[in-house]
C-alpha positions as CSV (number, residue, x, y, z in Angstrom):
1,X,-0.2,0.0,0.3
2,X,2.7,2.6,0.9
3,X,4.7,1.9,-2.6
4,X,1.0,2.9,-4.5
5,X,0.6,5.9,-2.2
6,X,4.5,6.8,-3.1
7,X,4.0,6.0,-6.6
8,X,0.7,8.4,-6.7
9,X,2.8,11.3,-5.1
10,X,6.0,10.5,-7.2
11,X,3.3,11.4,-9.8
12,X,1.5,13.9,-8.8
13,X,4.8,16.0,-8.5
14,X,5.9,15.3,-12.1
15,X,2.4,16.4,-13.2
16,X,2.9,19.4,-11.7
17,X,6.4,19.6,-12.8
18,X,5.4,19.4,-16.3
19,X,2.4,22.1,-15.5
20,X,5.0,24.2,-14.5
21,X,7.1,23.6,-18.0
22,X,4.6,23.7,-20.4
23,X,2.5,26.6,-21.4
24,X,-1.0,25.4,-21.8
25,X,-1.1,22.7,-18.8
26,X,-2.6,24.1,-15.8
27,X,-3.0,22.4,-12.6
28,X,-4.6,24.7,-9.6
29,X,-2.3,23.0,-6.8
30,X,-1.3,20.3,-5.3
31,X,-4.4,18.8,-4.6
32,X,-5.8,18.4,-8.2
33,X,-2.4,17.0,-8.7
34,X,-2.7,14.5,-6.6
35,X,-6.2,13.9,-8.2
36,X,-4.8,13.9,-11.8
37,X,-2.2,11.5,-10.7
38,X,-4.9,9.3,-9.8
39,X,-7.2,9.8,-12.3
40,X,-4.4,9.5,-15.0
41,X,-3.4,5.8,-13.7
42,X,-7.1,4.7,-14.0
43,X,-7.2,6.4,-17.4
44,X,-4.3,4.3,-18.4
45,X,-5.6,1.2,-16.9
46,X,-8.9,1.2,-18.5
47,X,-9.0,3.1,-21.5
48,X,-5.2,3.1,-23.1
49,X,-5.5,-0.8,-23.7
50,X,-8.5,-0.3,-26.0
51,X,-7.3,2.5,-27.4
52,X,-3.8,0.3,-27.7
53,X,-5.4,-2.4,-29.8
54,X,-8.0,-0.4,-31.7
55,X,-5.0,1.8,-33.3
56,X,-2.3,-1.1,-33.5
57,X,-2.1,-1.0,-37.2
58,X,-1.0,2.8,-37.5
59,X,1.1,2.2,-34.3
60,X,2.5,-0.3,-36.0
61,X,3.0,1.7,-39.4
62,X,4.8,4.7,-37.2
63,X,7.1,2.1,-35.3
64,X,5.2,3.4,-32.0
65,X,5.9,6.7,-31.9
66,X,1.5,6.8,-32.4
67,X,1.9,5.5,-29.0
68,X,2.8,9.5,-27.8
69,X,-0.1,10.8,-29.6
70,X,-2.0,8.4,-27.0
71,X,-0.2,9.3,-24.4
72,X,-1.2,12.7,-24.8
73,X,-4.8,12.1,-25.4
74,X,-5.1,10.4,-22.2
75,X,-3.6,13.4,-20.6
76,X,-6.2,15.6,-22.3
77,X,-8.9,12.9,-21.2
78,X,-7.7,13.5,-17.5
79,X,-8.0,17.3,-17.9
80,X,-11.8,17.3,-19.1
81,X,-12.2,14.7,-16.3
82,X,-10.2,16.8,-13.6
83,X,-11.8,20.3,-12.7
84,X,-8.6,22.0,-11.2
85,X,-6.4,20.6,-14.4
86,X,-6.8,22.2,-18.0
87,X,-4.9,21.8,-20.8
88,X,-5.4,24.2,-24.1
89,X,-4.3,22.6,-26.8
90,X,-3.3,19.1,-28.1
91,X,-0.1,20.2,-28.6
92,X,0.5,21.0,-24.8
93,X,-1.1,17.5,-24.4
94,X,1.7,16.1,-26.7
95,X,5.0,18.0,-25.3
96,X,3.0,17.3,-21.4
97,X,2.7,13.6,-22.2
98,X,6.5,13.1,-23.8
99,X,7.5,14.9,-20.8
100,X,5.9,13.3,-18.4
101,X,7.1,10.0,-20.2
102,X,10.1,11.0,-19.4
103,X,10.4,12.4,-16.3
104,X,8.7,9.2,-15.2
105,X,11.7,7.1,-16.7
106,X,13.7,9.1,-14.8
107,X,12.2,8.7,-11.3
108,X,11.5,5.3,-11.7
109,X,15.1,4.7,-12.4
110,X,16.3,6.8,-9.6
111,X,13.5,5.2,-6.8
112,X,12.9,1.2,-8.1
113,X,16.4,0.4,-8.5
114,X,17.1,-3.0,-7.3
115,X,18.9,-3.1,-3.8
116,X,21.8,-5.2,-3.4
């Protein structure tokens, strides 16, 4: 349970960081960042797999680059659900999704490395 809470807080911090970097993504305060992290996790769990399967041919044609578009759509859907989060454009969502993915990769490498 503690690992799940840690993961949620880290994702909320990363979402807030992305909102500070990308013009066009706004989060009112950290409480909404926590809510957005929770909603984004649920959206990625419930909706993203369906979109990945439906768009599989285009994903194969683009050698996986279309997954970045799917990430942007998941971020836009999260922005539509969470009242304290606003995304102005698809371009902002695309850049935000890309940055969020990179930041998550770095955070995972730093926080969840195996201990010897």
